[in-house]
N, C-alpha and C positions, 0 to 999 in steps of 0.2 A: 587667141586671147583676149583682143580688144574689146570683145563683149562682156568679160567680166566685169562684174561690179567693183569699186573701190570704196571701202571705210574705213576709219580711222579706229582700229582697236588696237592702235598701240599707241602709247605718246612718249614725249622724250623727258627724259626725268634729270635729276641736278639743276632743273631752271635752264636746260639747252646751252650751260655754259660749262665748259668741261674741258682739260688739256691736261696732257702729260705733266707730272711735275717737272721743276726744271732741275730738279738732284737727276734726272734720265738725260746725262748732257749727250752721249753719243747717238747716231743715229739706230732706229729700232730696226734690226733684223729680225728678231724671231721673239713669239708672245705665245702665251700658255696659260691656262686657267685652272683651278682645282683648288678645293678644301679653303673656300673664301678669299681666295688672291689671286691677283693676277700677276703673272712672271713674265718681265722684259728681257729680252739679251740685246747689246748694243754691238755695235761694230768695234768700241773700246774693249772688250771683252768682260764688260761687267754683267752682272745681273740685278735687277733691280723689283723689289716686289710691293705692291699697291694693294691699298686696304679700301673698303667701299665707299666711294666718293673717289675712288683714283685719287687718295692720299698718300705718298709716300712714307711705305713702314722702313725698310732698309733694304740696301744694296752691297752685291761686296764681287770682289773681282774673282770670277770664273775660269777664264781663261787670258794668255795674255796678249793675244791679238784679238779677235772675233769670236765672238759668240753667233753661229750659225742655226743651230736649232736647239728647242729648248721644250723640255715635257714635265709638267707637274702630274706626281701619280697620286693616285686617289685612296687607292687602298692602306701605303701606308705615306707617309710624310717626305718621300724621296723626291728629288728633283735630276733629272738626268739631260744634260748639254752636251753639244758635239760644237767643237770650236778647235780655233789656232792659237797652238802655243808654240814658243821658242824652239826652233830645229836643233835638237841637239847635234845629229851629226847627217850628211846626206844620206844615208841609208834609210834614213828612219822619219817617217813623214810628219809633219806637225800637226796633222789632224787627230783630234783623241774625244775622247767619250769618259766624260766625268760623274760619277754618281753622287749626290750631295744628301745628306741625311739632315735635313730641315731641324729635326729634334735636339740635334746638338749644336750647340754653336761654341766657337771658339774664338779668344779676342784674335782680331786682327792687325790691331794695332792700339794708338792709345784712347782711341776714342770710338773703332769701329768694330764688328762683331761680323764675322762669318761662319755658315753653317762646317760640318765639318765633312771632307771631302775622303768617304768611303773607300772608293775607286778610282781609278786610272785604266783606261784602256786605250791602247792604239789598236786603231780601226782597222788602217790597212798594215797586211804582213806580204812577206814573200808568197805565200798562198792567195793571196786579197790585193790584187795591184790597186793601186792607187788610181783614182777618177774622181771627178766630181761629183760630190753630193748634191743631189737634186731632192730628195724627198726622206722622211724620218718618221718612224712611230714605235712605239713603244705598249706592248700588251703584258698587263699583268697577270698571270694564270695563279696558279696557287702560291702562295708568299713562303718561302721569298724567291722562286721563278720567275725572270723577266723575259721575255723575248721583244729582241730588238730586230726590227727591219730599217736595213738603210738602203735606199734609192739612190743608183747613180744615173749618171748620164751615159753610160754604154749600155745599158739593157739589163744590167744585174744587178741582183739586190740579195747585199751579204746579212746575213742572220747570226746573231749570237742570241744562245740561249742558255740558262743556268742562274746560279745563286752569283750575280753580279759582284754583290760586298764582296765574297769568299773567292771572287776568280776561280769557281766549277760551273766552267762553261764548255759548251761548243759552240763552235762555228761552221755555218754552212753556205753555200752559194747557190741562188736562183737566176737563171737567165732566161727575160724573155723574149728578146728578137735578138737574132744576129744580122743586124742591119747595119750594113758602112757608117752610112749617116747617122750622126750620134744626137742630131736635132729631133729626130723622127724616133727615136729609140730610148731616150732620157726617160727615167720611171717618173712620171710627173705628178703620183700619186698612189698611196698605199692606201688597205683598208682590212682589218681585221674581222673575221667572222666565227662566232662560236656558237657550233650546233651540237648542242650535247656533248658528246665525247670528242668530235670532230670539229679539227680545228684547221681553217681555210683562210687564205689571204687574196686578196683582190689586188691588181698591180696595172695599173695605166700608164699607157706612153700614148705622145700624141696621133698613134694610129691603131692603137688595138687597146682591149680590155681582156685581163687575162685572172684566172684564179688557179691558185697552188694548194694544193691540198696536204696538208703537211703532216698529215697522221700517215702516207704512206711513205713507204723506205723504198728508194730516196722519192723525193715530193713531186709528184705529178702534177704535170700544167695542164692548163684547158683554155682554149682562146673562149671568149664570148663576143667579142664583135671585134672588128676591123675598122673600128674608128675609134679615137681617143679625146683627149683635151690637155691644155695647157695647166702649167703648176696653178694653184689655189683654187681650181675649178671642180676639185674632188670632196668629195661627202660622202660620211654615211647617215643614213635614217635610224632611226630608235627601233624601226623592225630589220636593221641590221643588211640593209638594200645599199647597194653602191649607187651613188649618183653622179653624174657627170654631166657637167655645163659646156654644150659648144655654141657657137654662134645661132645658130638655127633652132635649138631647141635643149631641153634637159632631159635626160635620159636615167632611167631606174634600172638596174640587174640586179638579177636574181643569182643561185649558183646555178641555173639552167639557162641561163641566155639572159636577153635583153627584155624587160617589162616594157611597163606604160613609158610614153613621153610625152613631153609638154612643153607645146610650141611657144614658147618664149625666145621673141628675138633679140638679136644684141648681143654684144661679145660679154661673156661672163666673166667678169674681173673678180669676182669671189664667188664661193659656193658655201652654203652652211646649213644646217638644221637645229632647230628650236622647238620645243614643244608641239612636233606635229607639222609647225610651220616650215617652208622653206624658204631660206633666205638666200636672197640674190642680190648684188652689186652689178648694173649692167649698163656697159659703154653705150652712148648713142654715136653712131659714129656721121650723123648727120649735122648735129650741132654740139657733137664734143662733152655734152655733158653725160653724169653718172647719175643713175637712180638706184635708189636704194630700196627695192619693193621685197615684200611679205606675203606670200602667197599660203592661202587655205585651200590645200590640193583638195580636199574632202569636200566642202563647200562652194568651188570653184569659183572663189572670188580674193580679192587683194585687203589682205588685212590692212597694208599701211604700205604706201608710196612718198618718196621723199627722193628730191634732188640734192645729191651730196659732192663735196670733194673729192678730189684724188685719194683714193681709201688705200691704204698699205697694209693694215691688216684687220681682221673680223674675230672675235672670238665674243662667248657666252658665260656669264657668270652672275650670281646673287639674282636670278631670274631677268635677266637684261640684257639687251643684247647690245655690244660694246663694238663700237666701229673707230678705229685709230687711225688716224688721215696723216699725210705725207709731211705735213705742217707740224704734228706733233697735236694737233688737235683732235678731240674725241667727241663720238656722238653717243650718248645712254640711251636706248629706247626701251621700254618696258610694255606689257602686255594691260590693256585696263584690264579690270575686274568686270565680270560676268555681268553684273547687273547695272554697268555704264554702259556694258555693249548693247544688252538687251535694250533699255530704255531708247536707245540712239535708233534701233530698227524699230521699234514700238511707233516712234514716232514718225518714221517714213512708212508705217504699214507694212512692215518686209516681216511678216510673222511665218512665211515659209523659211527665209534665211534664220530666222530666228531659233525656229525648230532644229534644223539642220544644225546649226550651231553648238544648241546646247547636249545635242544627241551624239556630236564629232567630238564635241571635248569631255565626254562621260560625268555632265553634272547630274545630281542626284534625280532621283525620281520625281521628288515634289517638285525641284526646280522647272523640270520638263515639263509637268503637270500644269505648271500655272502659264507656263508661255501656250501652251495647248488652250488651257481657258480662256488667255485672250483673245489668241487666234478665232478661237471658237467664236466669242463673245461678238467681234469684229466682223464675222460671216453673218452673224443672228441680226447683226445690227442692217447688214445689206440684205438680209432676208434669203440669205443662200443659205435655208434650213437643212439640205442634205449635208453640206458640207458642212457646217457648225457642226452637226449632230456629229458626223464622223470624227470632227476634233474634239470634242466630248467624250465620246467613247474611248478614245484614250487616254483619260483623264482618271477612267475607273480603278478607284482603290486610294487616290491621292485626294480628290476632287468629291468634295459633299454630294451624294446622289441627289438632295431636295433642290439644291442650285439648278441642276438642270431639269429638272422635272419639271419645277413649278415655270421655268421658261414656256417648254413644250405644252404645258396644260392651257398657259393663257392663249398661246397663239394657235391652238386647238390643231395641234398636228400630231394627231394621235399614233399616225404610221412612224414617225421617225421616233415616238415615243416608246412605242412598242419594242420597237429595234434597241433602243438605249436599254431598257428593260431586259431583254433577252441578255444581252453580252452581261448586264449586272449579273444576271442569274449563273451567268456560263462559269463567271469568276468565281462564283460562290459568295458575294458579297452581297446579295437583296437580300432586306429584312422582309418581315412579315407583311408591312404595307406595302413593299415594294412588289411582292406577290400577288398581292391583294390586287393591286393598281393593273398588274399587267393580263392578268385574268379578266378583268373587268375589260381590258382593252381589246382582247381576244373576242369576249361574248358581246361587246358591241359592235365591233366589224365582222362578227358574227364566221369568223375565219377558224373553222373548224380543224381544218388541215393544221391550223399552225399550232392549236390548241392540243390537238393527238401529237406532235413532236415534241409540243415541249410536257405534256402528262406524261405521253408514253415514251419518254426516251430511254435508250438502252446503254446509257452511261455508266449502267451503276445505281449508285447512291443518288438519291433527287438532290437537285440543287436550290431546292426553294423551300418553305416552311409547309409541311404535308397538313395542318391542320386548316392553317389558313386557305390551301388550295382548294380543299375540301369543302370548307364553310361556301368559299366563291361560287364554286363550282354546283354547290346546293341552288344555292340562292338564284344562279342563272337557269336552272332545270337542267343543268348538265349532270343530271345523274350519276349515268354511266362512266366519265371522266372522274366523278367524285369514288366511285366504287372501286375504279381502277387503282387509283393513289392510294385510297384504303388497303387495299388488298397487296400491294407490292409494298407498302411502307410497315405491314404488321400491324398496321391497327386495326385489329378486329371489330372492336368496339365501335369506330365510327360505320365500317364498313354494313356492320350490323344496323346500326342507327339510320342508315340511308335506306336499307332495305323495308326496316318495317314500318320508321315514320314516314318515310316520302315516297316509298313504292308497295308496301303492303304484302311483298311478295315472301309470304310466312314459311312456306314450303320449304323456297330456296334457303333461308335464313338457318333455318332446322337443319338443313342441308350443309350449310358451310359450318355449322357450331360442331357438328359430328365428324366434320372433317378436322377440326383442330386438335393442337395436344390437351390432354386432360386440365391441364391448370389454367391453360386459354379457355378452352369449353367452360368452365366453370366460373371466370370471373363475368363470361359476357352472360351467361344463363343469369347470373345473379341482378344485372344491368337489366335486363330484357326481358328477364322471362316472366313478367306481369302483362307484358302485351301475348308473348305465345301462350300464357296459359288461358288467358282470354281467348285467343282465336284459334289455337291447336292445343288442347288439354292433353289428347292421349300421347301425341308425340311427341310434346315436351316431356311429360311425366315417362317416355323412354328415354327420352334421352339422359333424363336427371338419374336415370336408375343404370344405364350405363357408366354415370361419373359416379355413384355412388358405392356402388357393388363390382364386383369381379367379372361384368361380360365383356369387359375391354379387351385389350391388346395383354393388359399386363397379367391377366388372369392367365394366362399360357404359362405364367412361371412357376407354379407351384398352388398349392391347396390353401384354403381360407386359414388365415389365423391372426391373432392380436393386434402384430405387429405390421401386418400387412394392411390389415383394415383401419388401424392409425394414420396409413398414409393416404388412404384416400378421401375425398369430403364427406361430409356428414350431414345427413339430409335438414337437420338444425339448421345449416348454413342457408339453405334455401326456402326456410320457411315465410320469410316477408314476400316473396313473389306471389304467395296463394293467399293474400291479403285479403282480396274480393272473392275469389273461389276457394271455399274450405270443403264443397265437395270434392273438389279436383286435388285438393290437400289430403283429407281420407284417403282417398283412393290411391295416392304415392306413399304415406306412407304404412297401407294396410300391404302393398305389394312389397316394401321395402320389409317389413317385420316377418313376413311370410318367407322370403329368400335369405337375411341375414336374420342370424340368432343370437349372433356373440357381438354384436356392434357396439364399439365405447359409449356410444350415445343412446343406447337403447333406456335407459331414464328418461330422460328431457324425451326422446320421440314416444314412449309411454304416455308421459303427461299429456301431452300435446293430443296424440289419440284418446285420451279418457276426456281431455274436455272438447273435443269434437263427438265424441260417444253421448256425453250426457248433458250437452245444453240443447234447450228447447228451440233454440232460434236459430238453425242451420238454414238457409235458405236455400231454395233451388230454383235456378231460372229457366222457368217452363213455359208453354204456351199457354195455359190455361193458367197462369198466374196473367200473363199479358193481356188477355183476354176477358179476365174478371175486372181487370182496370181499366178496360175500354168500356166495359159494359156501365161501370159505375160513374166514369165520364160520361158516356153517353146519356143516361139519366139526370144526370145534373144539369147539362147544357139544353136538356129538351124536357122540362116541366108539362108542356101541353101533349093531353092525348093520351085519354084516360086507358084504352085500349095497348095502346103502344107502351106505356109505361107498365101497366101489367105484365107484359109480356116480356118486358126486360127484367123487371125483377125479377120473374120466375125464373129466368133464363140465369139470372145472377145467384140467384140461391141455389138453384141445381149446381152451379159448378163451382160456387165458393165450396156448397159440400162436397162435391168432389175430389177440391183441392185440401180440405179440411182433412178429408179419407188418409187421401195420400200425405199428405204430410205427417200426420198422426201414424201410419203406417210408418215410413221412414222412419220416426222419431223410436217406436216401439223396435223397432229392429237395430237401432244403433242403440237402445237400452240394452239389449240382449248381447250385442258386441261388446259394449262395456262392460256388463257382468263377466263377460268370459274374460275379458283381458284382466279385470282386478284377479279372476283366481288364475288365472293360465300364469299369470308374469308375479306371483307367489309359491313360489312351490314349497310342500309340506318340510323340503329339508332345509329351505333358507329363513334365515330369521328375519332377513330384511328383504322386503318386494321390489321389483325393479322398476318402480316408481314412487315417486312421493308422496307417502301416505296421507301426510297433513293436506296435502293437495287435491287428493282424491277426497279424502272427508268433506272438504269444503265443498267441491263441486258437487258430492251426492247431495249435502245437505241444502246448496242453494236451486238446486235442481229436483229435489223432493225424491230421490231415487234411493227409496226405502231398502230395498234390498241389497243395492252396494254397500248401503252404511251398515247393515246387518252385519254381512259378512265381512269388512272391515274389523268394525268391534268385536266379533267374535275372535278374529285373526291376531289380533290384538290385547286378546282376554281382557276386554274390557266389559265386563258381562253388565254391570249394573246400565253403562250407555245403549247395551242388547234391550234390555227390559224396560228401559226408558223410552227406546221408539215403540216397543208394543203398547205403555201405558199412552204416550202419546197418541196413538192411532186409537185406543180403548179397543185393543184386538184381545178382549180378555182369554179367550180361546189358545191364542196363540202365544201370548204372556203366560200362560202355564207350562202349556208345553215347549215353551223355551227355559221354565225355571227347572223342569224335571229334565231338561238335556246338560243345561249347563251347573245345575244346583247339584246334582249327586257328589257330593265329596267321594266317592270309593272310584269314580272315573277322574279325578283331579279338578271338579267343580267347584265352585264356592255356595255353601251352604246357607251364608249370609241372603243370598238372591230371597230365599223366600220371607226372610223378615221383611226384605224391602217391598214385595210382594203383599204382604198384612198390611203395612202402614198405607200403601197404595190404598188397598179395599178400605182400609179403616176410614181412608180421607175421601173417596170418593163421592160419599154422599146419593150413592144409588142404591137400588136394591140388589143384593149380589150374595144372596145365601149360599147357592151351591158351591159359587167359585171360592168364597171362606172357608169352607166346611172339605173341599178339597186340599185347601191350604195347611189346614191345620192338620191335616192327617201329615203330611210332610213334616210339618214343624214339630208332630208329636214323635214321628218315627225317629228324627234324627237330635230330639232333645235340642231345638235350634233357639227356643226363647222359653223362659220362665213363663207361667200363668198368669203371672200379674203385669210382667208385659204385653201380654196377650191382649190381656182385659184392658188395661187404660187405651191400648192401640184402635181395639175394634169399637170403643165406646164412643171414639167420634163420628162414625157413622150413624146418624139416626134411623138410617132405614134399617137395620140390625135389630133382630130381637134377639132375646137370651135363648132362646132354642136353640139358636145357630151352633152356640158355645156349650149348651149346656151338656152333653154326653161329654166333652173334651175335658171340661173341670170338674165331670166326677170322676172320670179317670184319673185326671191328674192326683184328682186327692185322694183317692183311694191309694196310689202309688207315691204318693207324699207319707201319706199315713204308714204303710209299710216301711219307708225307711227310717222314718223317725222313730218305730218298734225297735229296730233292727239296731237303729244307733243307740238306742236307751241298754239294749241288750249287752252289747260292748264296752260302754261307759261302764255297767255296774260290773263285770268282768274282769276291766282293766281295774276299778276303783280296789277290789279283792285281791289281787294281786299286789297292787301297789303298797297297801295295808300289809301282806302277808313279808314284803321283802324290808318295809321298816321295823317290823317287829325282829326279824333275823338281825339286822343291822345292829338297833339297840340291843339285841341278848349278846352280839360280837363285843361290843363296847363296853358291856358291866358286868358282865359272868363269864368265870372262868372256864376252861375247855378241857374235857379228859379225853385224853387219847389213849383208847385200849387196843390197838391195832397190837397183833404179835407177831406180823410179818410184815415183810418189806413189800412195798406196793410194786417196785421194780422188780422185783427178782425173785419175790413170793417164799424166799427162804426166811427163817425163825428172824425176828427181829434184835439184835445185841447191841451193843455199845460198840461206838459212839451211832447213835441215832440222830435224825433230823425230823422234825415234826411240824408240820403245815396246818395253817387255821382250816382249811378246807378238807381236814380230819384224813389227810393221805400222809406215811410215815416211809421213812427211806433210810437203808445203811447210807451213812456217809461216802461210802466209799464207792456208791451206785449212783451218787449225784454227780460226782465230779466236783469241777471247780464252780459248778452253777448253783449255788448251795441259796439262793434269795427265791427262787422261783419255784414252784411245784410242776415236775416236768408233765404229769398229769393235765391240769388244768391251764397251762400257760399258755397253749395254742388257741384255746377259745377266748384267753381273755386279751390276747394277741389281735383276734380278728375282729373283736369289738374295737379295740383302740385304732386299728387301721380302718374302721369303717367311719369313726366319728372323725378321723384326719380326713378323709376323703372329703365327708359331709362339710366340714370346714372349708378344706379349698374350696368345696362346689360354691356356697356362700361368697366367695367373691370372684365367681365368675359369673357377671351381671347380664350379661349376653344371652347365656345361656337361659338364666331363671326367665328375663323377658320374652324369650323363644317360647318355651315352655308356657308362660300364661297365654301367650297370644297364640297359640296354635291349640290348645286345650279347650274343649268345649264350657268347662267350668273352668276359669280363670281362677276364684275364688278356693277352689280344691287344692290346687296347685300352691298357694301362700298358705294355705291352713297344713297341707304336708311338710312344707319348709317349716313353719311354729312346732309342729310337732317333732320334726327331728333336732329340733334348737339350733339350727343353723341360722337363722334371724335374731334368735335369743342373743341376750349378751352372754357372755362366754368368759370364763377365767382363764389367762394366760400363764398361770403357775403351775406347777407339775401337778399331774394327777395321782391322786390318792391311790392306793392298792387295797384289795380286797381284803388281803391279810392283814394281819397287824402285826406281823414278825414273824420268826421262827425261832426256834430256841436249840440248841446243842448243848449233850449233856453228856457227860463221861459215867454218869450215875444211873442212866436210862431215865429221866422223866424229859 
């Protein structure tokens, strides 16, 4: 033990000068501590309470003679004392046990207060004979149950258990040794141990150590050792180990026997335990001095050592150790704070001790890391880099990694740095920069084995930043490692980037894409499709077909339908990868449209195909093109040598012609496909096509695709634009044929096309007599234009002669003459009828009418009175007319039909839409207007009542 280092981790408190107050007059026989107080029991029967600083609080008379033992309870503010009182009778012992409730005070005299004594028990009875009490201990079980153990000099232990205050108790006795020599059998120390529900009691005599299991009935005794100790040399550790002190050593005991022992020589006057420290007052027989030592058993050091006077009592309170001397002086010792202790060790460069100290005292991790850092700095300064790094590794998680990294970068200690970075990654605390640095260390050391372990660890998830690892491995040409990391981390885009950009393994990249889920495959193709199309167009198109159609595994679920197709990627999503390869794009879209007929994106697909089909500048990467470019460059670089130049020019021309022929052939094929697409994507039963009509027209116009333009105009019924195309091309034959097809009103055509055609020829400025005559034939047949308009239109063409229209004019004049003559006859007829009607009206208004009918018009019987005569010359019996005497039954239906017709015409005059529709659809709109005037619909009419044709009726009883 003499090799143990001595330190001053404790210091004297209260300025080193303190003593028991004068108010404590008697000799101190016992003491206890707890609940912020120190309790002293004296031989005069008084109990005194001391506050912090050993200041007297109050005292009271607990026993009449002497207080032998005292214990302050922790859970409840009770004080338990054992002392001598006045002997009431010879049969009763003077020794008794008292329980005081310190929360209840009662006046003891005029100026003092004493706690309430809630119970007094006689310790010795007939069943429990009197003996000298050598030890005393109270255990607080679940309140209000107390277990009191009283050790005697005869080897017996009297136990009292229960609610002492209410005297609901049980007593039992434990026997340690049956030895006749009382000096070797007295109980010198007791200690309770609670192990779960098991309650055990250690009992120490000068010659033995025993353990009683109190949960057994009767309690079972077990002898742990055949050696013991004297009074005051027994204590319990915070781990509930029994500690006894003998002159040769200090022994620890568990429930199964003796544990470790520490060879501290000298007589142990007092033994105690304080916050993991062993407290010993040792008497040195050689010089007669007492030494107070505080041992740190974990770190094997003496935390404090001091020569003291004769000690009478030792206890702990307020975080301090208090020694009470025989002369009533006191020594109060307290532990220094951790920072002070560490500073002391650092000054002596005792870093190992400092580390053990902070770890043993369960300091926080940050404090431990700071000690380790200082130790590491110390070792680093001594150039012990390996040991320094070992300390720095323990600081991971608390010390900023850059602090360590900078030191070892400067020292060029790459092996140590690698070790630190590995540990940093193992704990998951590495950043992207740390990963970069570690991988650079591996690559500089060319340590492929460690790189494999780091990259290909089987610990589940990577403990590093994946993107950083891949970037560093690629930069160092460790492509296989980079690919492994990308594949394991599911970073498909990075895996493919390495394959395509670094290694150029296009086939492997395509196989990898095929193995991915459809969603992932689609994302990767979008990102790297340009490279794949450039080098493997056919295989790339096959993968796209699998993604966009039902060729994948999902196709097995059922037949094609709109809902399923909407879940698949659209070809439109992949158009950007074909930006430099329009031919491959055309192949892909053609395959797709041939397989999928009801794609949700078919309009966009057809638009793209039309643009490809109709464009004139679709380039094909071919050998002939590159050869031609090479020949032209050769010709430019070598201007001398006439024969060579001639040969090169000749070859270039032939190859250029071949290239032009191939290009033209491809263009014609595409135009044919374009026209076919225009027709197939606009079925007759559909109102709108499966492409953008406006875009299709623009493409046809931009690329001068006449056939497509004519088809679109015709489908859209834009007949005037159709003939405008022919006019622009000066295709007179096609123009007339088109008008024959589209200008036939019987087949739903537009006859006005002939008028536009005539106007075209009239403004042509060329000789076109044949075409004009043919056009006039159809104009005359359908009576499309008046002759005057025809003459005015054709008069603008100076190349046309009168002979062209002479026959037409003659026929029209003859036809007009016939119509005029016919109209003249109708006019004369209508004038005669109108004159006759006016005469009749005048006659009715001015002359009397004679009714000569002798028979009733209704019943044909002879007319008799009463009779009714109408101005229309019909006569009726009044009885035959019934209630209707105001109109002639014979003439009324005809008159009503005329009135109904007039009302209908007046009603129709208010329907403007019908009027304008008739004018618009009629060949001769003026005739419709004339008809409306003739029927009096447009003329101003009176809103008054209409007069009757008859002037009235006369009823006579005389027969007139």
